[in-house]
C-alpha positions as CSV (number, residue, x, y, z in Angstrom):
1,M,50.6,113.4,15.8
2,K,49.1,110.0,16.7
3,N,47.3,107.2,15.0
4,I,43.5,107.2,15.3
5,Y,41.8,104.0,16.2
6,A,38.2,102.9,15.7
7,S,36.0,100.1,17.0
8,V,33.0,98.7,15.2
9,V,30.1,97.3,17.3
10,T,27.3,95.5,15.4
11,I,24.2,94.7,17.4
12,G,21.6,92.0,17.0
13,D,20.8,88.4,18.1
14,E,20.5,87.5,14.4
15,L,24.2,88.1,14.0
16,L,25.2,85.9,16.9
17,I,23.1,82.9,15.7
18,G,24.3,83.2,12.1
19,Q,20.9,84.1,10.7
20,V,22.3,87.3,9.2
21,I,25.9,87.6,8.1
22,D,27.7,90.7,9.5
23,T,28.8,92.5,6.3
24,N,28.5,96.0,8.0
25,S,31.8,95.8,10.0
26,A,33.8,94.6,7.0
27,W,32.5,97.4,4.8
28,I,33.0,100.1,7.5
29,A,36.6,98.9,8.1
30,Q,37.3,99.3,4.4
31,Q,36.0,102.9,4.4
32,L,37.9,103.8,7.6
33,N,41.1,102.3,6.3
34,R,40.9,104.4,3.2
35,I,41.0,107.6,5.2
36,G,43.7,106.5,7.6
37,I,41.7,105.3,10.6
38,A,42.9,101.9,11.9
39,V,40.2,99.5,13.2
40,K,41.2,98.3,16.7
41,N,38.3,95.9,17.3
42,R,35.2,94.5,15.5
43,I,32.7,92.9,17.8
44,S,29.1,91.7,17.6
45,V,26.7,91.7,20.6
46,G,23.2,90.5,21.0
47,D,20.1,92.4,21.9
48,D,21.0,92.6,25.5
49,P,21.2,96.0,27.3
50,D,24.0,95.0,29.7
51,E,26.1,93.4,26.9
52,I,25.8,96.5,24.7
53,W,26.6,98.9,27.6
54,N,29.6,96.8,28.5
55,A,30.8,96.8,24.9
56,L,30.5,100.6,24.7
57,D,32.5,101.0,27.9
58,I,35.3,98.7,26.8
59,E,35.6,100.2,23.3
60,Q,35.5,103.8,24.5
61,K,38.7,103.1,26.5
62,V,40.7,101.8,23.5
63,S,39.4,103.8,20.5
64,D,38.9,107.3,19.3
65,V,35.8,106.4,17.3
66,V,33.1,103.8,18.1
67,L,30.8,103.1,15.2
68,I,27.6,101.2,16.1
69,T,25.1,99.5,13.8
70,G,21.7,97.9,14.5
71,G,18.8,98.1,16.9
72,L,17.3,101.4,15.6
73,G,14.1,100.1,14.2
74,P,10.6,100.9,15.5
75,T,9.8,97.6,17.2
76,A,10.2,96.5,20.8
77,D,13.3,94.4,20.1
78,D,15.2,97.5,18.8
79,I,16.7,98.6,22.0
80,T,19.8,100.6,20.9
81,K,18.3,104.1,20.9
82,P,16.8,104.0,24.4
83,L,20.0,102.4,25.7
84,L,22.1,105.2,24.1
85,C,19.8,107.8,25.6
86,K,20.5,106.4,29.1
87,Y,24.2,105.8,28.4
88,F,24.8,109.4,27.5
89,N,22.4,110.8,30.2
90,G,19.9,112.3,27.8
91,K,16.1,112.3,27.3
92,M,14.1,111.5,24.3
93,I,12.8,114.3,22.1
94,V,11.3,114.5,18.6
95,D,13.8,115.8,16.0
96,E,11.9,117.9,13.5
97,G,14.2,117.0,10.6
98,A,13.9,113.3,11.3
99,L,10.1,113.7,11.6
100,Q,9.8,115.3,8.2
101,N,12.0,112.6,6.7
102,V,9.8,109.8,8.0
103,K,6.7,111.6,6.6
104,R,8.4,112.2,3.3
105,L,9.3,108.5,3.0
106,F,5.9,107.2,3.7
107,E,4.0,109.7,1.6
108,K,6.3,110.0,-1.5
109,V,8.2,106.7,-1.5
110,Y,6.1,104.1,0.3
111,H,2.8,105.7,-0.6
112,K,1.0,104.8,2.6
113,P,0.0,106.4,5.9
114,V,2.6,106.9,8.6
115,S,1.7,104.8,11.7
116,E,2.4,105.9,15.3
117,V,5.1,103.2,15.5
118,N,6.9,104.7,12.6
119,L,6.6,108.2,13.9
120,K,8.7,107.1,16.9
121,Q,11.6,106.8,14.5
122,A,11.9,110.6,14.8
123,E,12.5,110.4,18.5
124,V,16.2,110.8,19.5
125,P,18.2,111.6,22.6
126,D,18.5,115.3,23.2
127,V,22.3,114.9,23.7
128,C,23.0,113.7,20.2
129,E,23.6,115.4,16.9
130,V,21.2,113.9,14.3
131,I,22.6,112.5,11.0
132,Q,19.6,112.4,8.6
133,N,19.0,109.1,6.9
134,K,18.4,109.8,3.2
135,R,17.7,106.1,2.5
136,G,15.4,105.1,5.4
137,S,13.5,106.3,8.5
138,A,15.9,105.7,11.3
139,P,18.3,108.6,11.7
140,G,21.9,108.3,12.6
141,M,23.1,109.8,15.9
142,H,26.4,111.4,16.8
143,F,27.5,111.4,20.5
144,Q,30.8,112.3,22.3
145,K,32.1,111.1,25.6
146,E,35.5,111.8,27.1
147,G,37.0,112.7,23.8
148,T,35.6,109.6,22.0
149,V,33.3,110.0,19.1
150,F,30.3,107.6,19.0
151,I,28.2,107.2,15.8
152,S,25.0,105.0,15.8
153,M,23.6,103.9,12.5
154,P,20.8,101.5,11.3
155,G,21.8,97.9,10.7
156,V,20.4,97.8,7.2
157,P,23.6,98.0,5.0
158,Y,22.1,100.2,2.4
159,E,21.0,102.8,5.0
160,M,24.2,102.5,7.0
161,Q,26.3,103.2,3.9
162,G,24.2,106.2,3.1
163,I,24.8,107.7,6.5
164,M,28.6,106.9,6.3
165,E,28.7,109.3,3.3
166,D,28.3,112.1,5.9
167,V,30.3,110.4,8.6
168,I,33.5,110.0,6.6
169,P,34.0,113.7,5.8
170,Y,33.2,114.6,9.4
171,L,35.9,112.2,10.7
172,Q,38.4,113.6,8.2
173,K,37.8,117.1,9.6
174,R,37.7,116.0,13.2
175,F,41.0,114.1,13.2
176,E,44.5,114.6,11.7
177,L,44.8,111.4,9.9
178,P,47.8,109.5,8.5
179,A,47.9,108.0,5.0
180,I,47.5,104.3,5.1
181,I,48.8,102.8,1.8
182,H,48.3,99.3,0.5
183,K,50.0,97.8,-2.6
184,T,48.6,94.5,-3.8
185,I,49.7,91.8,-6.3
186,L,47.4,89.0,-7.3
187,T,49.3,85.9,-8.3
188,S,48.2,82.6,-9.9
189,G,49.9,79.3,-10.6
190,I,52.0,79.1,-7.4
191,G,51.1,78.3,-3.8
192,E,51.6,80.4,-0.7
193,S,54.6,78.4,0.6
194,A,56.4,78.4,-2.7
195,L,55.9,82.2,-2.9
196,A,57.3,82.5,0.6
197,E,60.4,80.7,-0.5
198,I,60.9,83.0,-3.5
199,I,60.6,86.2,-1.5
200,Q,62.0,85.2,1.9
201,D,65.1,87.4,1.6
202,F,63.0,90.3,0.4
203,E,60.6,89.8,3.3
204,K,63.5,89.7,5.9
205,A,64.9,93.0,4.5
206,L,61.7,95.0,4.5
207,P,61.8,98.2,6.6
208,P,60.0,97.7,9.9
209,E,57.2,100.2,9.0
210,I,56.2,98.0,6.0
211,R,54.2,94.8,6.5
212,L,53.8,92.0,4.1
213,A,50.6,89.8,4.1
214,Y,49.9,86.6,2.2
215,L,46.2,86.3,1.3
216,P,45.5,82.9,-0.4
217,N,42.1,82.2,-1.9
218,Y,40.7,80.0,-4.7
219,G,44.0,78.9,-6.2
220,M,45.5,82.4,-6.1
221,V,47.5,84.3,-3.6
222,R,47.5,88.1,-2.9
223,L,50.6,89.7,-1.7
224,R,49.9,92.9,0.1
225,L,52.4,95.5,1.3
226,T,51.0,98.0,3.9
227,T,52.5,101.1,5.5
228,S,51.3,104.4,7.0
229,G,52.7,107.8,7.6
230,F,51.7,111.5,8.0
231,D,53.9,112.5,5.0
232,R,52.0,110.9,2.1
233,I,54.6,111.6,-0.6
234,K,57.5,110.2,1.5
235,T,55.4,107.2,2.6
236,E,54.4,106.4,-1.0
237,N,57.9,106.7,-2.3
238,V,59.1,104.2,0.4
239,I,56.4,101.6,-0.3
240,N,56.6,102.0,-4.1
241,A,60.3,101.1,-4.1
242,E,59.6,97.9,-2.2
243,F,56.6,97.1,-4.4
244,V,58.7,97.4,-7.6
245,A,61.3,95.0,-6.1
246,L,58.5,92.5,-5.1
247,K,57.0,92.5,-8.6
248,K,60.3,91.6,-10.1
249,L,60.6,88.6,-7.9
250,V,57.2,87.2,-8.7
251,K,56.7,88.6,-12.2
252,E,55.9,85.3,-13.9
253,Y,53.0,84.6,-11.6
254,I,51.4,88.1,-11.6
255,V,47.7,88.4,-12.7
256,T,47.5,92.1,-11.7
257,D,49.3,94.6,-9.6
258,E,46.1,96.3,-8.6
259,D,43.7,95.4,-5.8
260,E,41.1,94.0,-8.0
261,T,39.2,90.7,-8.7
262,M,39.7,88.2,-11.4
263,Q,36.4,89.3,-13.1
264,E,37.6,92.9,-13.0
265,V,40.9,91.9,-14.7
266,L,39.2,89.9,-17.4
267,G,36.6,92.7,-18.0
268,K,39.3,95.3,-18.5
269,I,41.0,93.1,-21.1
270,L,37.8,92.6,-23.0
271,L,36.9,96.3,-22.9
272,K,40.3,97.3,-24.0
273,N,40.2,94.9,-27.0
274,R,36.5,95.6,-27.7
275,E,35.8,91.9,-27.5
276,T,32.8,89.9,-26.1
277,I,32.3,86.8,-24.0
278,S,29.5,84.3,-23.1
279,T,29.3,81.2,-20.9
280,A,27.9,77.8,-21.0
281,E,27.6,76.4,-17.5
282,S,26.5,73.1,-16.1
283,C,28.0,72.4,-12.7
284,T,28.6,76.1,-11.8
285,G,24.9,76.9,-12.4
286,G,25.5,80.5,-13.6
287,A,28.2,81.3,-11.0
288,I,30.7,82.4,-13.7
289,A,28.1,84.7,-15.3
290,S,27.3,86.1,-11.9
291,L,31.0,87.0,-11.3
292,I,31.2,88.7,-14.7
293,T,28.1,90.7,-14.3
294,S,29.0,91.8,-10.7
295,I,31.2,94.4,-12.4
296,P,29.4,97.6,-13.5
297,G,29.5,98.1,-17.2
298,A,29.8,94.3,-18.0
299,S,27.1,94.7,-20.6
300,A,29.7,96.2,-22.9
301,Y,31.4,92.8,-23.2
302,F,29.1,90.1,-21.8
303,Q,26.4,88.7,-24.0
304,G,24.8,86.1,-21.8
305,S,24.9,82.6,-20.4
306,I,23.3,79.3,-21.1
307,V,22.9,77.3,-17.9
308,S,22.7,73.8,-19.4
309,Y,22.3,71.8,-16.3
310,S,20.6,68.9,-17.9
311,N,21.7,66.8,-20.9
312,D,18.4,67.8,-22.7
313,V,19.4,71.4,-22.5
314,K,22.9,70.6,-23.6
315,Q,21.5,69.0,-26.7
316,S,18.7,71.4,-27.5
317,L,20.4,74.7,-26.9
318,L,24.1,73.9,-27.3
319,N,23.8,71.2,-30.0
320,V,25.8,68.7,-28.0
321,K,25.4,65.4,-29.9
322,K,23.5,62.7,-28.1
323,D,26.1,60.0,-29.0
324,I,28.8,62.2,-27.4
325,L,26.9,62.4,-24.1
326,E,26.1,58.7,-24.2
327,K,29.7,57.6,-25.0
328,Y,31.7,60.0,-22.9
329,G,29.2,61.4,-20.4
330,A,28.3,65.0,-19.5
331,V,31.5,65.5,-17.5
332,S,34.1,65.0,-20.2
333,E,36.5,66.8,-22.5
334,E,34.4,65.9,-25.5
335,T,31.2,67.3,-24.0
336,V,32.7,70.7,-22.9
337,K,34.2,71.1,-26.4
338,E,30.8,70.6,-27.9
339,M,29.2,73.0,-25.4
340,L,31.8,75.7,-26.2
341,S,31.3,75.3,-30.0
342,G,27.5,75.4,-29.6
343,L,27.8,78.4,-27.3
344,L,30.0,80.4,-29.7
345,N,27.8,79.6,-32.7
346,K,24.6,80.6,-30.8
347,M,25.9,83.7,-29.0
348,D,28.4,84.8,-31.7
349,T,30.8,86.2,-29.1
350,T,34.6,86.6,-29.5
351,Y,35.2,84.2,-26.6
352,G,33.4,81.6,-24.6
353,I,33.7,79.5,-21.4
354,A,32.1,76.1,-21.0
355,V,32.2,74.0,-17.8
356,S,30.8,70.6,-16.7
357,G,31.6,68.7,-13.5
358,I,30.6,67.0,-10.3
359,M,30.4,69.4,-7.4
360,G,29.2,66.9,-4.8
361,P,28.5,65.8,-2.2
362,D,27.1,62.9,-4.3
363,G,27.2,61.9,-7.9
364,G,30.9,60.8,-8.2
365,T,32.1,57.5,-9.6
366,E,35.4,55.6,-9.4
367,D,36.4,57.1,-12.8
368,K,34.9,60.5,-12.1
369,P,35.0,61.3,-8.4
370,V,33.4,64.3,-6.8
371,G,35.4,67.4,-7.7
372,T,36.0,66.3,-11.3
373,V,35.6,69.2,-13.7
374,W,36.2,69.9,-17.3
375,I,36.7,73.5,-18.5
376,A,36.9,74.7,-22.1
377,V,37.8,78.3,-23.1
378,G,38.4,79.8,-26.5
379,S,37.1,81.3,-29.7
380,K,35.7,79.8,-32.8
381,E,39.2,79.5,-34.2
382,N,41.0,78.1,-31.2
383,Q,40.0,76.3,-28.1
384,K,41.7,74.8,-25.0
385,T,40.4,72.3,-22.5
386,Y,41.4,71.7,-18.9
387,H,40.8,68.7,-16.6
388,V,40.5,69.9,-13.0
389,K,40.1,68.0,-9.7
390,Q,38.5,70.1,-6.9
391,R,38.8,69.0,-3.3
392,F,36.3,71.1,-1.3
393,E,32.7,70.9,-0.3
394,R,30.0,71.7,-2.9
395,Q,29.8,75.5,-2.7
396,K,33.5,76.1,-2.6
397,N,34.0,73.7,-5.5
398,I,31.6,75.9,-7.5
399,E,33.3,79.1,-6.4
400,V,36.8,77.8,-7.1
401,T,35.8,76.5,-10.5
402,A,34.1,79.8,-11.5
403,T,37.2,81.9,-10.6
404,M,39.5,79.4,-12.2
405,A,37.6,79.4,-15.4
406,L,37.9,83.2,-15.6
407,N,41.6,83.0,-15.0
408,L,42.0,80.4,-17.8
409,M,40.1,82.7,-20.1
410,R,42.3,85.6,-19.2
411,K,45.5,83.5,-19.9
412,F,44.0,82.3,-23.2
413,I,43.5,85.9,-24.4
414,I,46.8,87.3,-23.3
415,E,48.8,84.4,-24.7
416,G,47.1,84.8,-28.0
């Protein structure tokens, strides 16, 4: 038995110039990893036939599976399909299933006539196996060459993900796959280098088949153990023993021992306790609420947010006193305390988060430089405030503050 490797090739000039961010390769890599296929390479190429051809040649030599996205549209700049036809020595034919799918989409979903250009979506190389696209008009295509599986899919993430629902089961049947197992701890309140000192002896003593990764982000560090093996039970037993030992070493810093986000952790706590939360946001502009509501089912515990960006809104909706704003300013402990009290009275939730700060690049003063943030978390009965100094550019300051506020809320709840 051998490990199975994959390459992901994403196609489009828009990816190379940064006009569109390549989320496809990251998503595909996650899905492959779950079933035991290791990603060897992830590359992006422009709409250039020679470059695409060269990429396919290179990846075919190093991988068992090559997954391709992009370039399958009906316009002249979508060159992937004719190139694949030539690459695999085929000729273009109309696939009846793809044709009926295009007609169905335009008649029953789009409610408009099918143009000749769109009908060309049903044309495929005769050497491929068609994978019908339930979410769009461009079909997926399955080729094989010298033992390597090639799968071509649309670049639209929603459509590509739909096709992958059929691709994943096929790959599981096609190859004998090992179990790839990850165990993750999310820590807070300690930096990467300090963590490394604590667990340096543990890391040195790890079996060679287990890898430890440090993944720092937004004031937190993930520690991830990874291993693989064809005997799942034996593999899990080995990594579980090491994971228990690791958790003991860093127990005072653990947020969660699952691979989950801070908003997921907080949401689980609120759900378990049948409690609710709301937010009053100035400098974060709704980013905290966005994180909370990114979790399915958040409506069970999230009531809403007041984005009080201006002082007028702070006064009118959160009842922040005018003299407080004039005396201490919008970015102050006194103001966020008032914001939180006003929020809890108006929303009537168990808990609330209030933030006000200076995200930059301008707006700072000698007393309150860019990056100055005040955060208040709590309930009607008990509240805590925190003075934070961020050090990044504007967008990262917002993101770090939002995640930090969720963590402070989590700690407030669990500490009682």
